C-alpha positions as CSV (number, residue, x, y, z in Angstrom):
1,M,8.5,27.1,-9.1
2,P,11.4,28.6,-11.3
3,T,10.1,30.0,-14.7
4,G,10.0,27.5,-17.5
5,Q,10.3,24.4,-15.3
6,R,7.5,22.0,-16.3
7,N,5.1,20.8,-13.6
8,D,3.8,17.4,-15.1
9,P,0.9,15.9,-13.4
10,Y,1.1,12.4,-11.5
11,M,0.2,9.2,-13.1
12,S,-2.7,7.3,-11.3
13,Y,-1.1,4.0,-11.8
14,R,1.6,4.8,-9.1
15,F,0.1,4.3,-5.6
16,A,0.4,2.2,-2.7
17,I,-2.2,1.2,0.0
18,E,-1.1,0.9,3.6
19,I,-3.3,-0.8,6.2
20,N,-2.3,-0.1,9.8
21,G,0.9,0.7,8.2
22,I,1.6,-2.5,6.2
23,I,1.9,-2.0,2.7
24,K,-0.5,-3.9,0.6
25,G,-0.6,-4.4,-3.4
26,F,-3.5,-3.7,-5.1
27,A,-4.6,-3.2,-8.9
28,E,-7.2,-0.2,-8.1
29,A,-8.3,2.0,-5.6
30,S,-11.3,4.5,-6.0
31,G,-13.7,6.4,-3.8
32,L,-11.6,9.6,-2.9
33,Q,-14.4,11.7,-2.6
34,A,-15.8,14.0,-0.1
35,E,-18.9,16.2,-0.5
36,V,-20.5,18.8,1.4
37,Q,-24.4,18.5,1.5
38,T,-26.3,22.0,1.4
39,E,-29.8,23.0,1.7
40,D,-31.5,26.0,0.2
41,F,-33.0,28.6,2.4
42,R,-35.0,31.5,0.8
43,E,-35.0,34.9,2.2
44,G,-38.1,36.8,1.9
45,G,-38.0,39.7,-0.4
46,L,-34.8,38.2,-2.2
47,N,-36.0,36.2,-5.1
48,E,-32.6,36.1,-7.2
49,F,-31.2,33.2,-5.6
50,P,-31.5,31.0,-2.5
51,H,-28.8,30.9,0.1
52,K,-27.1,27.6,0.5
53,I,-26.7,26.3,4.0
54,I,-24.6,23.4,4.9
55,K,-26.2,20.6,6.2
56,G,-23.1,18.1,6.7
57,S,-20.7,16.1,5.1
58,T,-20.7,12.7,3.3
59,Y,-17.6,10.5,2.1
60,Q,-17.8,7.9,-0.4
61,N,-16.5,4.1,0.6
62,I,-13.3,3.0,-0.4
63,T,-13.1,0.5,-3.0
64,L,-9.8,-1.6,-3.4
65,K,-9.5,-4.4,-6.0
66,R,-6.3,-6.9,-6.2
67,G,-5.5,-10.1,-7.5
68,L,-6.7,-13.1,-5.7
69,T,-3.7,-15.0,-3.9
70,N,-2.8,-17.3,-0.8
71,G,-3.1,-14.1,1.6
72,D,-6.4,-14.2,3.0
73,E,-6.3,-11.6,5.7
74,L,-8.7,-9.3,3.8
75,W,-11.2,-11.9,3.5
76,R,-10.9,-13.1,7.4
77,W,-11.2,-9.2,8.5
78,H,-14.5,-9.0,6.3
79,R,-15.8,-12.5,7.8
80,D,-15.1,-11.5,11.3
81,V,-17.1,-8.2,10.5
82,I,-20.2,-10.7,9.4
83,R,-19.8,-12.4,12.6
84,G,-20.0,-9.4,14.7
85,K,-16.4,-8.8,15.6
86,V,-15.7,-5.4,13.9
87,E,-12.2,-4.3,14.2
88,R,-11.3,-0.9,12.8
89,K,-8.1,-0.1,11.4
90,N,-6.3,2.9,9.7
91,L,-6.0,2.9,5.9
92,S,-3.8,5.3,3.6
93,I,-3.9,5.7,0.0
94,V,-0.2,7.0,-0.9
95,L,0.3,8.6,-4.7
96,L,3.9,8.2,-5.9
97,D,5.9,10.1,-8.6
98,H,7.7,8.6,-11.3
99,Q,10.5,7.8,-8.9
100,G,8.5,6.0,-6.4
101,N,8.6,8.9,-3.7
102,E,5.4,9.8,-2.0
103,T,3.7,12.9,-3.3
104,W,-0.1,12.7,-1.7
105,R,-1.2,10.7,1.2
106,W,-4.7,10.4,2.1
107,N,-5.3,9.0,5.7
108,F,-8.6,7.3,6.6
109,E,-9.4,6.3,10.2
110,Q,-11.8,4.0,11.9
111,V,-11.8,1.7,8.6
112,F,-13.6,-1.7,8.3
113,P,-14.5,-3.9,5.2
114,T,-18.6,-3.8,4.3
115,K,-18.6,-5.9,1.2
116,W,-16.3,-8.3,-0.4
117,T,-16.7,-9.7,-3.9
118,G,-14.7,-12.4,-5.4
119,P,-13.8,-13.1,-8.9
120,D,-15.8,-13.9,-12.0
121,L,-14.7,-17.2,-12.7
122,K,-14.8,-18.3,-16.4
123,A,-13.3,-21.3,-18.3
124,E,-12.3,-19.6,-21.3
125,G,-9.7,-16.9,-21.3
126,S,-6.7,-16.0,-19.1
127,N,-8.0,-13.3,-17.0
128,I,-6.7,-12.5,-13.4
129,A,-8.9,-13.5,-10.6
130,F,-9.8,-10.4,-8.7
131,E,-11.2,-9.7,-5.1
132,T,-12.8,-6.4,-4.4
133,L,-13.2,-4.9,-0.9
134,E,-15.6,-2.0,0.0
135,F,-14.5,0.1,3.2
136,V,-16.3,2.4,5.3
137,H,-14.7,5.2,7.3
138,H,-14.9,8.3,9.4
139,G,-13.4,10.7,6.7
140,F,-9.9,11.2,5.6
141,E,-7.1,13.9,5.6
142,K,-4.9,14.5,3.0
143,V,-1.2,14.5,4.9
């Protein structure tokens, strides 16, 4: 980067979700988290610190939230999983810059929904009816 040029951070509200390559509109996406689990190992005669041994990795479930519409494909996908027909798909979370260009892409493989939550319905107010889905996966890569 040339000297003096600003490198502004990307805004979290500019993103797209793709499921099997088809862009879906969502209001929120969370769960971009990978963690390495460790175990302490104490070496005889070394009392200052334990060694950290890697046990494995864990990934948080992806949670997506969108306004409820006539499109019920995600509801049907979750209902099929409940009935034992598990169809795994690929999912991508794509971060966009202020011009709408792709800047970061996280690809998740072998994804399927494990939880569907419907909207909170209240007679007072004018809130949007949201559905929320939680997905498990086999890890992700930044592309």
